[in-house]
Structures are given as C-alpha cells and as structure tokens.
N, C-alpha and C positions, 0 to 999 in steps of 0.2 A: 444682475451682473454675476458672472461666474468668477469665483475667486481664483487667483493664480495658483497653480499647483505648488506644493511645498518643494523645496529643493531636494533632490534625490540624496539619500544617505550615501556616504562614501562606500558602504559595503552592500548596497542593494544589488540584486541580480540583474544583469543585462540580459533580458530574455532573448532578443534576436541573436545576440552574439553567442548564446549557448544553445541555439536551435530550439528554443522554447517559445511559447506564446501565452498570452493572457487569455483566459476564458472565464466567463461568469459561472458561478456555481449553478445558477438556474439553468444555463444552457447545458451543462454536463448532466445534471439530474434529469432534465427533459429528454436529452438524447438517450440516456440509458433506459428511462421509462418507456419511451417510444419503441426502442428496439425490443424490449421485453414484451410489450403489448403486441407489436406487429409480427415479430419473428418467433416468439415463444422461447422455449428452452434453448434453442440454438443461439440466441442472442448472447448467452453467457460465453460461449466459445469465441464468438466474434469480438466481444469486448476484451476477453482475456488475451487473445492474440494481438489485438491493437495495443493493449498495455504492455505486453511483452516486447513488441516491436519498438516501442519508445523507451524501453528501459536503458538501453546503451547510451542514448543521448542524455537521459536524465542523470545517469551515473557520471558521465563526463562533466555535466553541469555541476554536480555535487563536488567532483574533484576540483574543478576550477573555483568553486565557491570556497572550499577549504583552503586552497592555495592563496587566494586573494586575502584571506584573513590570517594567514601565517600558521595554519593548523597542520600543515603537512598533507600527505596523501592519505586516502582512506585506509590503505593497508598498513600504514604506519601508526594509526591511532589505536590505543588500548581499547578493549571492548567497551568499557564504561564511557570513555570519551566519545567513541564512535556513536553510541546511542544518543548522547547529548547533542552531538553535532548533526546527526541525521534528523533528530526532532526539530532542531532550529531550522535546518534547510527546508524540510517539508512544510513547516509552519510558515516560513517566509514566503514560500511559493503559494500559500493559501490552501493547502491540502488539509491541514489540521495538525494536532499534536499526536505524538507517538510515545508509547512506553514499551521498551523492549524487555522481554523476559523469557521464561522457559516453562514448559510443562514436562517434567521428567528430564531425562538425559539427552534424548534424541530430537526433541521438538522445541523450536524457538517460538515465541509468541510476539505479536505486535498488537497492542491495544490502543484504541483511540476513542475518546468520548465525544469527539467533534469532527469526525472524518467527513470531508466534503462530498464524497460520492454517495454517502448515505442520505436517505430522505425519510425521516420518521413519519411523514404524512401519508406514505403510500401503503403501509402495512403489508409488506410482502410475506409470503409463506416461508420462503427460504432466503438466506443471505443474498444481498444484491450488489456488493461492491466488486463486480467482475473485472472491470478495468484495472482496479487496484491489485487484484490477485496476480494479474499478468505483469504489472509494473514491479511489484515486490519480488516476483519469481526471478526476473532478470536482474534487478538492482541488487538484491541481497545475495543472489547466486554469484555475482561478481565479487562480492566481499568474501563469500565462503570459498571461492575458487572452484566450485563445482555446481552443477545444476541443482536447483531447489524446486520443489513443488510447494504451492501455497493454496490453502483452503481457508475460506472465511467460515467460522463456526458460530459467531454471534454477530448480529448486525442491528444497527439503529433503525434500519429500514423495516425490521421485523418487530420493532417496539423495544428492543434492548437498550440498555443504558450506555453501551459501547459497541464498537466493532472490534472483533477479535479475529486475528489471522494466525493460522498455524503454518510454520515453515519447517520443512525437513526434506530429506532425500525422497526421491520419487517412490522408492520401495516402502519406506516408513509411511508416507502419506497414503499410498494405496492401501496399506493395511488398515490405517485409521479410517479411511473412506469406506472400505468394505465392512469393517466392524460397526461403524455408525449406520450403515445400510441394514444391518441386522438388529438395529434398535439400541445399540450401546451408546452411552454418552461419550462425548469426545474425550473427556478426562480418562474414562475407563478404556476407551479405544487406544489412547496414547500409552497408557500403562501396559496394555496387553501387547504393544509393539516392542517393548523393551525386553 
C-alpha cells in the first residue's frame, strides 16, 4: 500500500501556478548527456539558450516565493540576505545549494557541492552545466539590472568537488574566456581583467 502524501507545507512552491514543473534529476542528466553525445559541442548553446529562456519565469517564481514568506522583493533584499534566500529557493526546487561570492572586484561566483545538473559519473573533459549557465545569466542579470555572462569553470561532472560559475559583464567574461583559451587559470584570467 502506498502511504498517503504528507500535507504540503504552507510555504511550499506551487509549481503550476508559477509556470514551473517537477522533473526528476535523472531525466535532466539524461537529457543533457544525450544532447552532448548526439549533437556534440553545439549542445552547450542549445542548453544555454533553453536555460536563458526560462530565466524570467524562474525569477518571477522567486519573487512570488519571497513575497509569500514576507521577505519583500528581490531588489529590496540586502546582498547577504539575497544570497541566503536564493540558496533556499534553489534548494527547495531541488537544484541544490548555492554559495555566492566573488573573485576579485568584477566577477561574482556561485559555488555548489551538490548541483543537480552535474553528474560525477560521466567524467566530462569540460564543465557540463550548460542549462544552468543560461538560467543564471538571466536570473542574476535581472538582479544586477544589466545583462550578465556566466561561465562554469569547475564542475562535478569533471570530477571536481563542486560546480563553480563565474558571473560578470560580457566584456569581462570574454576577456576571462580568451585568457583561459591561452592557458591561463581562471583566477589569473580574472585578475588580468581588472
């Protein structure tokens, strides 16, 4: 006999009302792996674009989530509180935990030791949380009030202990990307952009 579901918490997220849906982690990881295998490097752009397209709906859901709990709107939260609330929101949706930080003055970081898109069993050569980079670009760009570029530089799908995403203006991220392409570590590439 299947036990009756527990009553929903008064603060749980109403997925359909927020334009969201539940999906298993296995389905997400399988979809991403299949695209990478079948489409090759172009899969990254498809996944990033898809993530970016969903960013506005996710941000609206975050705003509704904050308001339902009496926290105010995202733009009214102090930076430290914003990080705490964003972590709670993404964790409640099943994505994993976040730690917001910075590398230097111009680049923000998002770290996660348990991000749902990552799959440590596939041993990728390059970071693989492409959907997430698109989501974060739109979501955090709305907070910043200007477009952001996002690049994953560490990934659990590569055997790392965390996923690390860099967020900055397109110009700064292009500099970091180019410098890394010339063999520079991302820390050194960020330092050279300042």
